[in-house]
C-alpha positions as CSV (number, residue, x, y, z in Angstrom):
1,M,-10.7,8.8,33.2
2,S,-10.8,5.0,33.1
3,M,-11.5,2.7,30.2
4,H,-14.2,0.0,30.7
5,L,-14.7,-3.3,28.9
6,V,-17.5,-3.1,26.4
7,G,-19.7,-6.0,25.3
8,P,-19.9,-7.5,21.8
9,Y,-22.9,-5.3,21.0
10,M,-20.5,-2.4,20.5
11,T,-19.1,-2.9,17.1
12,T,-18.5,-0.9,13.9
13,T,-20.1,-3.6,11.8
14,S,-23.7,-2.9,10.9
15,Y,-26.0,-5.9,10.7
16,K,-29.0,-4.1,9.2
17,K,-30.3,-5.5,5.9
18,R,-30.4,-2.9,3.2
19,K,-32.5,-2.9,0.1
20,A,-30.5,-3.4,-3.1
21,K,-30.8,-0.5,-5.4
22,N,-31.5,-0.8,-9.1
23,K,-28.4,-0.7,-11.3
24,T,-28.0,2.3,-13.5
25,K,-27.6,2.1,-17.3
26,K,-24.0,3.2,-16.9
27,M,-23.3,0.5,-14.3
28,L,-24.9,-2.2,-16.5
29,E,-22.6,-1.1,-19.4
30,A,-19.6,-1.2,-17.2
31,E,-20.5,-4.7,-16.0
32,A,-21.0,-6.0,-19.6
33,K,-17.6,-4.5,-20.6
34,H,-15.9,-6.1,-17.5
35,N,-17.5,-9.5,-18.2
36,K,-16.3,-9.3,-21.8
37,W,-12.8,-8.5,-20.6
38,L,-12.9,-11.4,-18.1
39,R,-13.9,-13.9,-20.9
40,K,-11.1,-12.6,-23.1
41,M,-8.6,-13.2,-20.2
42,G,-10.1,-16.6,-19.4
43,A,-11.0,-15.5,-15.9
44,H,-14.8,-15.4,-16.1
45,P,-16.5,-17.3,-13.3
46,E,-18.2,-19.6,-15.8
47,Q,-14.9,-20.4,-17.5
48,I,-13.2,-21.1,-14.2
49,A,-16.1,-23.5,-13.2
50,N,-15.7,-25.3,-16.6
51,N,-12.0,-25.7,-16.1
52,K,-12.6,-27.1,-12.6
53,E,-15.0,-29.7,-14.0
54,K,-12.4,-30.7,-16.7
55,N,-9.6,-30.9,-14.2
56,A,-11.5,-32.6,-11.4
57,D,-9.2,-35.6,-11.4
58,V,-6.1,-33.4,-10.7
59,S,-5.9,-32.4,-7.0
60,I,-4.3,-29.2,-5.8
61,L,-2.9,-31.0,-2.8
62,S,-1.3,-33.9,-4.8
63,V,2.4,-33.8,-5.2
64,P,3.7,-34.6,-8.7
65,N,6.0,-37.6,-9.0
66,Y,9.5,-36.2,-9.9
67,R,11.3,-39.5,-9.9
68,S,12.5,-40.7,-13.2
69,D,14.2,-43.7,-14.6
70,R,16.8,-41.8,-16.5
71,P,20.3,-41.8,-15.1
72,S,21.5,-38.7,-13.3
73,L,24.6,-37.5,-11.5
74,P,24.9,-38.5,-7.9
75,T,23.9,-35.8,-5.5
76,S,24.5,-35.3,-1.8
77,D,22.6,-33.7,1.1
78,T,25.7,-32.8,3.1
79,I,26.8,-29.2,3.4
80,C,30.5,-28.6,3.1
81,G,32.1,-26.9,6.1
82,G,33.3,-23.3,5.7
83,S,37.0,-22.4,6.0
84,T,36.5,-19.0,7.6
85,A,38.5,-18.3,10.7
86,Q,36.7,-17.2,13.9
87,K,37.0,-13.5,14.7
88,E,39.3,-12.8,17.6
89,S,37.3,-11.5,20.6
90,Q,38.1,-8.0,21.8
91,T,39.3,-7.9,25.4
92,Y,40.5,-5.0,27.6
93,S,44.3,-5.4,27.9
94,G,44.8,-2.6,30.5
95,E,47.4,-0.7,28.4
96,R,45.2,2.4,28.5
97,R,43.6,3.6,31.7
98,L,39.8,4.0,31.3
99,L,38.5,7.1,33.1
100,G,34.9,6.5,32.4
101,I,32.1,6.5,29.8
102,A,30.6,9.6,28.3
103,T,27.2,10.0,26.7
104,M,27.8,11.8,23.4
105,H,24.2,11.8,22.0
106,K,21.1,10.2,23.4
107,S,22.3,6.6,24.2
108,N,25.7,6.8,22.3
109,M,28.2,5.7,24.9
110,V,31.8,6.6,24.3
111,P,34.8,5.5,26.4
112,V,37.1,8.2,27.8
113,F,40.7,7.3,28.4
114,A,43.4,9.0,30.6
115,D,45.7,9.7,27.6
116,K,42.9,11.8,25.9
117,K,41.3,13.8,28.7
118,Q,40.4,16.5,26.2
119,D,37.8,14.1,24.6
120,A,35.8,14.3,27.9
121,V,35.8,18.1,27.7
122,D,34.9,18.1,24.0
123,I,32.0,15.7,24.6
124,A,30.7,17.8,27.5
125,N,30.8,21.0,25.4
126,M,29.1,19.2,22.5
127,R,26.1,18.2,24.7
128,R,25.7,21.7,26.0
129,G,26.1,23.8,23.0
């Protein structure tokens, strides 16, 4: 079965206009209660519009002026260097002879060395049972 591209007419959004239903008495009471609560909290749309009119001169995008004439301590933008030593990189010294790499579980790779051949047997038995 193959999937085909479909046009913009195939959508889950319905564009049909529906007639608004009359609100029930319970719904009107709930709305009145909600409006009362919004006014109490200062979040009613009318209150928000009034606040916008009052604060029309203050822009949301304007940045306040934080400069002051009062004396302050000198500050710096430089970041002090850390004193942590670099980790020594791990390299294979050749002291132990590497026989190979065993897969213990899924993609967990484990090195098998010549001095511990029993590890290879144990890992093989672990995978099989």
